[in-house]
LOGU-889201 format. One line per field, with one value per residue (C-alpha): residue number from 0; z, x, y. Coordinates in steps of 0.2 Angstrom, whole numbers. Layout:
BEGIN
pos (NUM  ...) .
up (Z  ...) .
east (X  ...) .
north (Y  ...) .
// end
This chain:
BEGIN
pos (0  1  2  3  4  5  6  7  8  9  10  11  12  13  14  15  16  17  18  19  20  21  22  23  24  25  26  27  28  29  30  31  32  33  34  35  36  37  38  39  40  41  42  43  44  45  46  47  48  49  50  51  52  53  54  55  56  57  58  59  60  61  62  63  64  65  66  67  68  69  70  71  72  73  74  75  76  77  78  79  80  81  82  83  84  85  86  87  88  89  90  91  92  93  94  95  96  97  98  99  100  101  102  103  104  105  106  107  108  109  110  111  112  113  114  115  116  117  118  119  120  121  122  123  124  125  126  127  128  129  130  131  132  133  134  135  136  137  138  139  140  141  142  143  144  145  146  147  148  149  150  151  152  153  154  155  156  157  158  159  160  161  162  163  164  165  166  167  168  169  170  171  172  173  174  175  176  177  178  179  180  181  182  183  184  185  186  187  188  189  190  191  192  193  194  195  196  197  198  199  200  201  202  203  204  205  206  207  208  209  210  211  212  213  214  215  216  217  218  219  220  221  222  223  224  225  226  227  228  229  230  231  232  233  234  235  236  237  238  239  240  241  242  243  244  245  246  247  248  249  250  251  252  253  254  255  256  257  258  259  260  261  262  263  264  265  266  267  268  269  270  271  272  273  274  275  276  277  278  279  280  281  282  283  284  285  286  287  288  289  290  291  292  293  294  295  296  297  298  299  300  301  302  303  304  305  306  307  308  309  310  311  312  313  314  315  316  317  318  319  320  321  322  323  324  325  326  327  328  329  330  331  332  333  334  335  336  337  338  339  340  341  342  343  344  345  346  347  348  349  350  351  352  353  354  355  356  357  358  359  360  361  362  363  364  365  366  367  368  369  370  371  372  373  374  375  376  377  378  379  380  381  382  383  384  385  386  387  388  389  390  391  392  393  394  395  396  397  398  399  400  401  402  403  404  405  406  407  408  409  410  411  412  413  414  415  416  417  418  419  420  421  422  423  424  425  426  427  428  429  430  431  432  433  434  435  436  437  438  439  440  441  442  443  444  445  446  447  448  449  450  451  452  453  454  455  456  457  458  459  460  461  462  463  464  465  466  467  468  469  470  471  472  473  474  475  476  477  478  479  480  481  482  483  484  485  486  487  488  489  490  491  492  493  494  495  496  497  498  499  500  501  502  503  504  505  506  507  508  509  510  511  512  513  514  515  516  517  518  519  520  521  522  523  524  525  526  527  528  529  530  531  532  533  534  535  536  537  538  539  540  541  542  543  544  545  546  547  548  549  550  551  552  553  554  555  556  557  558  559  560  561  562  563  564  565  566  567  568  569  570  571  572  573  574  575  576  577  578  579  580  581  582  583  584  585  586  587  588  589  590  591  592  593  594  595  596  597  598  599  600  601  602  603  604  605  606  607  608  609  610  611  612  613  614  615  616  617  618  619  620  621  622  623  624  625  626  627  628  629  630  631  632  633  634  635  636  637  638  639  640  641  642  643  644  645  646  647  648  649  650  651  652  653  654  655  656  657  658  659  660  661  662  663  664  665  666  667  668  669  670  671  672  673  674  675  676  677  678  679  680  681  682  683  684  685  686  687  688  689  690  691  692  693  694  695  696  697  698  699  700  701  702  703  704  705  706  707  708  709  710  711  712  713  714  715  716  717  718  719  720  721  722  723  724  725  726  727  728  729  730  731  732  733  734  735  736  737  738  739  740  741  742  743  744  745  746  747  748  749  750  751  752  753  754  755  756  757  758  759  760  761  762  763  764  765  766  767  768  769  770  771  772  773  774  775  776  777  778  779  780  781  782  783  784  785  786  787  788  789  790  791  792  793  794  795  796  797  798  799  800  801  802  803  804  805  806  807  808  809  810  811  812  813  814  815  816  817  818  819  820  821  822  823  824  825  826  827  828  829  830  831  832  833  834  835  836  837  838  839  840  841  842  843  844  845  846  847  848  849  850  851  852  853  854  855  856  857  858  859  860  861  862  863  864  865  866  867  868  869  870  871  872  873  874  875  876  877  878  879  880  881  882  883  884  885  886  887  888  889  890  891  892  893  894  895  896  897  898  899  900  901  902  903  904  905  906  907  908  909  910  911  912  913  914  915  916  917  918  919  920  921  922  923  924  925  926  927  928  929  930  931  932  933  934  935  936  937  938  939  940  941  942  943  944  945  946  947  948  949  950  951  952  953  954  955  956  957  958  959  960  961  962  963  964  965  966  967  968  969  970  971  972  973  974  975  976) .
up (0  4  -12  -22  -13  -17  -35  -36  -28  -40  -54  -47  -44  -62  -68  -57  -65  -82  -93  -97  -80  -82  -77  -91  -84  -78  -59  -53  -37  -28  -33  -25  -9  6  12  -4  -1  17  12  -3  -3  15  11  1  10  15  33  45  56  51  54  54  41  44  39  32  22  8  -9  -22  -37  -45  -60  -63  -81  -81  -62  -57  -42  -28  -19  -1  9  25  40  50  67  81  77  58  47  48  34  30  33  15  14  -1  6  5  -13  -18  -10  -19  -36  -31  -26  -43  -53  -42  -46  -65  -64  -55  -68  -82  -74  -72  -89  -97  -88  -95  -112  -111  -104  -118  -131  -124  -125  -143  -147  -137  -148  -163  -159  -166  -155  -152  -143  -159  -160  -142  -150  -156  -138  -131  -119  -105  -103  -100  -87  -77  -62  -62  -63  -52  -35  -34  -16  -10  -20  -12  5  2  -3  11  20  16  34  30  14  23  35  20  12  19  33  23  38  43  28  29  32  19  5  10  4  -12  -16  -15  -25  -40  -41  -51  -63  -66  -68  -81  -92  -91  -97  -111  -117  -116  -126  -140  -140  -141  -156  -164  -163  -167  -179  -186  -204  -217  -210  -191  -182  -166  -153  -149  -133  -129  -113  -112  -113  -131  -130  -149  -156  -170  -181  -192  -205  -208  -221  -214  -227  -220  -201  -206  -216  -201  -188  -198  -201  -183  -179  -191  -184  -166  -172  -180  -165  -154  -167  -167  -148  -148  -160  -151  -135  -144  -151  -133  -126  -141  -136  -118  -121  -132  -119  -106  -117  -121  -103  -100  -114  -108  -90  -76  -72  -90  -85  -97  -103  -105  -122  -127  -128  -147  -148  -138  -148  -165  -160  -157  -175  -181  -173  -181  -198  -197  -189  -201  -195  -198  -183  -188  -176  -185  -182  -176  -168  -172  -185  -197  -214  -228  -243  -259  -277  -286  -285  -273  -261  -249  -248  -245  -231  -222  -225  -218  -202  -201  -204  -216  -235  -232  -247  -265  -277  -295  -308  -312  -309  -296  -282  -267  -273  -256  -239  -228  -209  -201  -182  -177  -159  -150  -147  -144  -162  -179  -186  -194  -194  -201  -190  -197  -197  -184  -195  -191  -204  -198  -207  -204  -216  -235  -238  -225  -233  -250  -244  -234  -250  -260  -247  -247  -265  -265  -252  -262  -278  -269  -260  -277  -285  -303  -314  -301  -298  -280  -266  -250  -239  -227  -224  -207  -203  -187  -186  -171  -168  -157  -156  -167  -163  -158  -170  -182  -200  -215  -232  -245  -264  -273  -281  -299  -312  -328  -329  -340  -350  -340  -326  -322  -327  -309  -303  -300  -291  -280  -275  -271  -261  -251  -247  -241  -231  -221  -220  -215  -198  -187  -177  -190  -193  -212  -218  -234  -246  -260  -273  -272  -290  -299  -302  -288  -300  -304  -286  -284  -266  -259  -265  -258  -241  -240  -243  -228  -216  -222  -205  -206  -187  -191  -206  -207  -225  -231  -246  -253  -265  -260  -267  -284  -280  -275  -291  -304  -297  -304  -288  -271  -263  -271  -260  -245  -250  -249  -232  -225  -232  -244  -260  -258  -254  -239  -220  -210  -191  -197  -214  -216  -230  -232  -243  -245  -257  -274  -283  -281  -275  -268  -256  -237  -224  -217  -233  -236  -218  -221  -238  -231  -217  -229  -241  -227  -219  -236  -242  -246  -241  -224  -223  -230  -217  -230  -220  -202  -193  -185  -202  -210  -210  -207  -190  -185  -195  -187  -169  -174  -181  -166  -155  -164  -165  -146  -142  -153  -145  -127  -132  -141  -135  -120  -130  -142  -128  -121  -139  -140  -123  -128  -143  -134  -122  -137  -144  -128  -126  -143  -141  -124  -133  -148  -142  -123  -123  -134  -130  -138  -150  -163  -181  -175  -161  -172  -184  -171  -165  -184  -186  -171  -178  -195  -188  -177  -193  -203  -189  -188  -206  -197  -187  -202  -202  -214  -219  -223  -233  -244  -247  -253  -264  -271  -275  -282  -293  -300  -305  -313  -323  -326  -342  -349  -343  -350  -366  -371  -362  -358  -373  -387  -379  -376  -396  -398  -403  -389  -372  -378  -389  -375  -362  -375  -378  -360  -356  -370  -365  -347  -350  -360  -348  -333  -342  -348  -338  -323  -311  -315  -313  -296  -290  -297  -287  -271  -272  -275  -261  -249  -255  -252  -235  -229  -236  -226  -211  -214  -218  -207  -195  -176  -170  -158  -157  -176  -181  -198  -196  -201  -216  -229  -220  -220  -238  -243  -233  -241  -258  -256  -247  -261  -274  -266  -263  -276  -274  -272  -290  -285  -279  -297  -302  -287  -289  -308  -303  -289  -301  -314  -302  -296  -313  -318  -305  -311  -297  -286  -270  -263  -267  -257  -269  -284  -277  -274  -292  -298  -287  -292  -311  -309  -301  -314  -329  -321  -318  -337  -342  -333  -341  -358  -355  -350  -366  -377  -369  -373  -391  -394  -382  -369  -370  -371  -353  -350  -365  -357  -340  -342  -358  -367  -385  -396  -407  -426  -423  -409  -420  -433  -420  -413  -430  -432  -415  -419  -435  -427  -414  -427  -434  -417  -414  -430  -427  -407  -411  -421  -422  -412  -429  -443  -461  -475  -483  -467  -465  -483  -479  -463  -472  -487  -475  -466  -482  -486  -471  -477  -465  -472  -462  -462  -462  -447  -437  -440  -434  -419  -413  -417  -405  -390  -395  -396  -380  -371  -378  -374  -356  -353  -361  -349  -334  -338  -340  -322  -316  -324  -317  -300  -299  -310  -297  -297  -316  -314  -302  -316  -328  -337  -343  -350  -348  -360  -347  -349  -335  -341  -339  -320  -319  -327  -314  -301  -307  -309  -291  -283  -292  -285  -267  -268  -276  -263  -249  -257  -259  -241  -235  -245  -239  -220  -219  -232  -240  -225  -216  -231  -232  -215  -217  -232  -222  -208  -222  -229  -212  -208  -225  -221  -204  -212  -225  -216  -231  -234  -215  -218  -233  -226  -208  -211  -203  -191  -176  -182  -187  -170  -160  -171  -169  -150  -148  -158  -148  -130  -137  -143  -127  -116  -125  -126  -107  -104  -116  -108  -91  -97  -105  -88  -79  -91  -90) .
east (0  14  22  7  6  24  21  6  16  30  18  11  29  34  18  22  39  33  36  18  15  27  44  56  70  67  70  76  69  85  81  64  60  64  46  39  51  47  27  27  44  44  55  67  85  87  93  96  81  63  57  39  33  34  19  24  13  25  20  34  21  15  3  13  20  39  41  56  55  69  77  77  91  88  100  101  95  92  74  70  76  78  78  93  91  93  77  70  53  54  59  45  32  39  37  20  14  21  11  -4  -3  -1  -17  -27  -22  -26  -42  -47  -42  -50  -66  -67  -63  -77  -89  -86  -86  -103  -111  -105  -113  -129  -131  -129  -142  -160  -175  -184  -198  -209  -206  -212  -228  -217  -216  -233  -242  -241  -223  -223  -237  -230  -227  -245  -250  -236  -232  -213  -212  -222  -211  -196  -204  -208  -190  -179  -166  -147  -145  -157  -149  -132  -138  -141  -124  -109  -97  -82  -73  -72  -62  -44  -34  -21  -33  -32  -15  -18  -33  -23  -9  -19  -32  -21  -16  -34  -40  -26  -30  -49  -46  -35  -48  -62  -52  -49  -68  -71  -59  -66  -84  -81  -67  -56  -54  -46  -41  -41  -29  -33  -21  -25  -17  -15  -19  -6  12  12  15  17  6  -5  -15  -31  -36  -55  -63  -77  -90  -88  -89  -104  -113  -109  -115  -132  -135  -134  -145  -158  -158  -160  -174  -183  -181  -188  -202  -206  -207  -217  -230  -231  -234  -248  -256  -257  -264  -276  -283  -283  -293  -305  -308  -311  -323  -333  -334  -341  -353  -360  -359  -369  -378  -380  -374  -376  -359  -354  -351  -333  -324  -323  -342  -346  -336  -342  -360  -355  -348  -364  -375  -363  -365  -384  -383  -388  -376  -387  -380  -360  -358  -342  -337  -319  -318  -304  -304  -292  -295  -288  -284  -275  -274  -286  -279  -265  -270  -281  -294  -280  -272  -288  -292  -276  -279  -297  -289  -304  -307  -323  -323  -329  -314  -312  -297  -294  -311  -318  -325  -326  -340  -345  -336  -336  -333  -325  -326  -313  -315  -310  -322  -322  -329  -323  -339  -346  -362  -370  -377  -394  -396  -395  -388  -370  -358  -345  -330  -322  -334  -332  -351  -353  -338  -346  -363  -354  -345  -361  -371  -357  -358  -377  -377  -364  -375  -390  -381  -376  -389  -394  -382  -368  -353  -349  -360  -356  -367  -357  -359  -356  -349  -343  -330  -327  -312  -299  -283  -290  -283  -297  -300  -311  -306  -315  -311  -313  -315  -298  -292  -292  -283  -294  -314  -316  -332  -347  -342  -351  -342  -340  -333  -315  -321  -333  -319  -308  -322  -325  -307  -304  -320  -313  -295  -299  -305  -289  -290  -291  -277  -273  -267  -259  -258  -245  -242  -224  -224  -227  -217  -217  -221  -238  -244  -258  -264  -247  -250  -268  -262  -248  -260  -271  -257  -242  -232  -237  -242  -256  -250  -244  -237  -238  -230  -239  -233  -215  -211  -215  -206  -190  -190  -195  -186  -168  -161  -167  -161  -177  -187  -176  -179  -198  -197  -186  -199  -185  -194  -212  -216  -225  -221  -227  -226  -221  -217  -221  -219  -231  -235  -254  -253  -248  -262  -273  -291  -294  -279  -283  -276  -265  -256  -254  -246  -234  -229  -226  -216  -206  -202  -196  -186  -177  -177  -162  -169  -171  -153  -145  -154  -163  -179  -180  -188  -202  -206  -212  -227  -245  -245  -233  -243  -260  -251  -245  -261  -270  -258  -260  -279  -280  -268  -278  -294  -287  -280  -296  -311  -314  -312  -325  -336  -335  -339  -355  -360  -358  -369  -382  -383  -385  -399  -408  -408  -415  -429  -434  -435  -444  -456  -458  -475  -471  -463  -446  -452  -440  -444  -448  -459  -469  -471  -479  -491  -496  -499  -510  -521  -521  -528  -540  -547  -548  -558  -570  -575  -585  -595  -603  -622  -630  -642  -627  -619  -634  -639  -621  -621  -639  -635  -618  -624  -638  -628  -617  -630  -643  -637  -638  -655  -662  -652  -651  -668  -681  -680  -679  -693  -704  -704  -714  -733  -741  -737  -733  -719  -713  -712  -704  -690  -687  -686  -673  -662  -663  -658  -643  -637  -639  -628  -614  -612  -623  -614  -597  -603  -610  -593  -584  -596  -594  -575  -575  -587  -575  -561  -569  -575  -558  -550  -562  -557  -539  -539  -553  -545  -545  -546  -532  -524  -522  -503  -500  -483  -493  -501  -488  -487  -506  -508  -495  -503  -520  -513  -503  -518  -530  -517  -516  -534  -545  -563  -569  -572  -586  -596  -600  -608  -619  -624  -629  -642  -648  -650  -658  -672  -675  -678  -689  -702  -715  -728  -730  -739  -745  -748  -733  -721  -731  -728  -711  -708  -717  -707  -691  -695  -699  -683  -673  -683  -682  -663  -661  -673  -662  -646  -655  -660  -642  -636  -649  -644  -625  -631  -642  -634  -642  -661  -666  -667  -649  -643  -651  -647  -629  -625  -620  -622  -624  -610  -613  -614  -627  -638  -638  -642  -656  -664  -663  -671  -685  -689  -688  -700  -712  -710  -714  -729  -736  -733  -734  -732  -716  -703  -687  -677  -679  -682  -671  -685  -689  -671  -670  -687  -679  -663  -673  -684  -669  -660  -675  -672  -654  -647  -635  -636  -627  -638  -628  -631  -649  -649  -639  -650  -665  -659  -659  -675  -684  -676  -683  -700  -700  -694  -708  -721  -715  -716  -734  -737  -731  -743  -757  -751  -752  -769  -767  -762  -780  -779  -762  -770  -783  -769  -776  -791  -805  -793  -784  -771  -755  -741  -728  -714  -719  -717  -700  -693  -700  -691  -675  -678  -680  -665  -654  -661  -657  -640  -635  -641  -630  -615  -617  -616  -601  -592  -596  -594  -579  -571  -568  -559  -549  -544  -539  -528  -520  -516  -508  -497  -492  -488  -477  -468  -466  -459  -445  -441  -430  -429  -448  -450  -436  -446  -463  -458  -449  -447  -436  -444  -443  -424  -421  -429  -419  -403  -405  -409  -394  -383  -389  -387  -369  -365  -371  -363  -346  -347  -351  -336  -324  -329  -326  -309  -303  -309  -299  -284) .
north (0  12  8  12  29  32  28  40  54  52  53  69  76  72  81  96  98  97  112  114  121  135  128  125  114  96  93  75  68  73  91  91  100  90  93  86  70  69  68  59  47  42  28  38  36  55  51  37  41  41  59  65  76  95  105  122  134  139  132  132  131  146  150  166  166  163  166  155  143  147  134  134  130  120  118  102  106  94  92  95  108  127  141  152  170  177  189  178  181  200  199  187  200  214  205  199  217  224  211  215  234  229  217  231  245  234  229  247  253  237  241  258  252  239  251  264  249  243  261  262  245  249  265  254  242  246  250  233  240  239  220  217  210  194  189  184  196  183  184  202  200  185  197  200  182  174  181  179  185  170  159  166  165  147  141  136  147  145  138  125  120  120  106  96  97  86  91  96  101  82  78  74  89  80  84  102  105  95  105  121  114  108  123  135  122  117  136  138  123  128  145  138  126  139  151  138  134  153  154  139  146  164  163  176  185  174  157  154  143  135  126  107  102  82  77  65  68  74  93  98  111  106  119  115  128  129  141  153  147  130  135  146  132  120  132  136  117  115  129  123  105  113  125  109  98  112  115  97  96  112  104  88  98  109  94  86  102  102  85  89  106  97  83  97  106  91  87  104  102  85  89  81  97  103  120  134  139  157  164  166  182  181  177  192  203  195  200  218  218  210  223  237  229  232  249  263  277  292  301  300  285  277  259  259  242  231  217  208  214  203  212  208  206  194  177  182  168  178  164  150  160  162  143  138  149  142  124  120  123  132  144  141  140  144  146  164  170  181  171  182  194  201  204  188  190  174  173  161  153  137  123  105  101  108  116  131  140  156  170  169  150  136  123  117  111  97  103  86  78  82  82  96  106  104  110  125  131  130  140  153  154  156  170  179  178  184  198  205  216  216  225  223  212  214  217  228  216  207  188  182  165  158  144  134  120  114  124  138  156  168  183  191  191  200  193  206  204  204  220  221  232  228  227  211  207  201  213  229  245  251  235  242  256  247  235  249  258  243  240  259  258  243  249  266  260  265  250  238  225  225  208  213  196  197  184  179  170  186  202  214  228  221  223  234  231  237  255  255  249  262  275  269  265  273  271  252  252  239  231  213  207  190  184  168  154  155  138  145  160  151  141  155  170  172  182  175  191  199  188  193  211  209  200  214  227  235  232  237  256  251  247  234  228  211  200  182  169  155  141  137  121  116  123  108  113  94  95  93  106  92  89  107  109  94  101  118  111  100  115  127  113  110  128  138  154  147  139  154  166  175  171  168  154  164  173  157  144  149  144  158  169  164  167  184  190  184  192  209  208  206  219  231  226  229  246  253  244  256  271  264  261  279  285  275  281  299  295  287  302  313  303  301  320  323  310  319  336  331  317  319  309  294  279  273  261  255  248  231  237  249  235  224  238  241  223  222  237  229  212  222  231  214  207  222  217  203  216  224  221  209  224  235  222  218  236  240  224  227  245  242  228  238  252  239  231  244  249  232  229  245  245  228  219  232  244  230  220  236  239  223  225  213  205  188  194  205  192  179  193  197  178  174  189  186  168  173  186  174  161  172  189  191  179  186  204  199  192  206  218  207  208  227  229  219  229  246  240  234  250  261  252  253  271  278  290  285  303  308  290  289  288  293  284  267  274  268  250  249  253  241  227  231  231  215  206  211  205  188  185  175  173  155  148  137  152  158  142  141  159  155  143  155  170  159  153  170  177  163  168  179  178  194  189  206  224  230  220  227  245  242  236  252  263  254  256  274  278  269  278  295  293  288  302  314  307  309  327  330  323  332  349  346  342  357  370  381  386  404  406  402  412  427  425  418  426  409  407  392  385  382  363  366  377  363  350  362  363  344  341  353  344  327  332  336  319  311  322  316  299  294  276  277  264  266  268  280  274  281  289  297  303  310  320  328  332  340  350  357  362  371  382  384  371  358  342  325  309  302  318  315  298  302  316  304  291  304  311  295  288  304  301  283  286  299  287  273  285  288  270  267  279  270  253  258  253  237  224  218  216  207  195  191  190  206  197  208  224  235  238  227  230  217  230  231  212  213  226  216  201  211  218  201  194  209  205  187  189  201  189  176  187  193  175  171  187  184  166  163  177  189  174  171  189  189  174  183  199  188  180  197  203  188  191  209  205  194  207  220  230  231  237  250  256  257  263  279  295  305  297  279  283  290  276  263  271  274  255  250  261  255  236  240  249  235  221  231  234  215  212  223  216  197  204  210  195  184  195) .
// end
């Protein structure tokens, strides 16, 4: 054992005497210090007696460069050894003090130089405050979420930790000397190795040499020359491998987190208590935006709430980028044609299932099924086409879509139609200007995040959207630039540095918060999102752009893009939402003050509430039709029907039959003409009269003023409901057939039962004939002009034609006086006689004028004769009962008018029954359907319910709703924070 220790000590001594530790010359074992020999070589023959080792504190080894060791001369004493008195200790101390001062001065000077250099570097570094958005917000807010003071207090004290450590004082005191002996050499070797590694990593201009030290006994110096390019390539490859390694680890953790969140959300959705989940922040915010999209800002209430506006040239890949963010192929696609024809607002939120639904529909589309995806794309395309007005290509109407799924970043995006440079055939002439105006309207919002999409496979000089974005956001404080189709750009672009210039913001005349490069597929519309992600990751993993540091790792892939956009969106929301809430609060105060001053006694009813009030009034008025008395219905129907058919009865039935010579011929003619009239015209006329009467009564109830309670704001709506209901209403087709049978039976009856009916018939005939006689007299007066009284009283003269007609009238009256039983028509020889008589008096007359004048003269003569006959028949009821036997009096015309009067009464009664029992109810049903259709048609309501009062109430309701939802959103936002 002692020999083993001696051998080990020899090795240690030889290593100490090696030149690599600062001592040039070799020392044999005899030249070692006696203390060393006494400690490590107890069996070396130094003296006859074995002596105990003498402990001294002098260390002969020094790490100082080229500091020679001094031999110590010892004297033999009785017990041990003793130093010579030669003052070597003072000389050593003086040298050490000189070196200490040199080191101290160098340290002070070096520190000042280092501080000055650090200040220069610090001034040269760019200001990174604008790029703080790259780091998630929770990193800056860790001190708010984690109480570090509590953690520090919870940690054990230093005394407690010291108790757990081993007691080094109990270790052998012999190792203390060895520790002090080896520490300087160990420190020196560590410094040399660290400096060598630093030189290897940093390199130097030109070729760099580094020194390799052999741990054995080989002290020869070796140098290896490595070029800068090879070293940089090696370091970049190592850096990429490390980044990809941690990126895969991050994706694996995110996938696990996504699955866990999905399980948690499913458990909440299927909980035992079925508790009602609160709306997420993004859903609450999306509701506010939906209300604002429908808000008619007549009071200059501007919408400055943040949203992500996706703009770009046509076919630049806007829709593909949005689909990658939403993780589903949800938009219709086309090759080279315009597919986005109206703004589409997409609200992304996290949920257990990957589904999509529209704002105005309850149907959920499962985005994991291809059938639902196809149905969703078809529905979006249909909605876009329906929103485009006739003669236009694009629409300003916004389609609202919500997409939920595990792992989706919460944000609100608006996909706008692509900017075009040329209007092609089939497009409206103003398509280009309309797209520019829509894009500007969304980008003018000072709190909107502009996601500028640029196609990387085309020349940068062909870009249109970059100029538009630079006009809207010249400082680039809310713009994120996205370069798409980078895979095609890398293949086609001759100079890769051009792509680097784009990503660094040096090529386009615009500024942005961040620049991203993405790949959204190979151009195949049937590719899945997973395959596109794999292709994108594989491309950037092997891309020279990333390997040569033209692109940075955080600037690629749609995953990093969605994270950056979401962070910017929520940062903008937190900064601006409270200010917008205050603006709506001020607007609400102004509107409430205006209402109190203008309408102090009226309730604040918005358009929907006013529509409901008008709807109730209209239904009440329709029901009031059933309260009309049967007598009122029959009187109106009978009077209107006779006014409609009286001309036909007099001209086509009574007058032709009255020209016959006997009663038999009269009755035969009347029966034939009544039968023809009943079969063809009468039932249809009766139904028309009933329908018109129903319309008039309905209109009377709708337009009748209600006194002080009448509100003229409903007049347009009531008129539109009345017209639409009447347009839709159709009378029962079978009613006409049944009415024909009833009328035919009524006209076949000729038996007058009592004297009262006889007198009623005479009265009815007299009224009718007197009305016709009055009309005939008026026509004759217009033909011949005023008589002598009117000419003298009113100084009115006759025209030449009236004089001719007056002469003709006088001549025809002479003809009638000569033959009182003259026929209804003039013979040709009679016309010639009248014309010659007039020519003899110097009046030239046309034969047609004579016949026209005769028609009116004879009509007046006939009506007067018929009225005289009515007076004679007043006492003829007795002869009627005896069938006019043994009597020269014939009153067949009285019987005719009684048949007509009875038919009118029976027809009016039948129509009244149809009205009250069937048609009024059917009309009420039509009115309800019209009101329901109007209730669903918002444009119709806006058009019919207009006025300052309606607009003011509508705006007041909207502003209140927006303010309340914004306050709820802000409260939830603070709670989440």
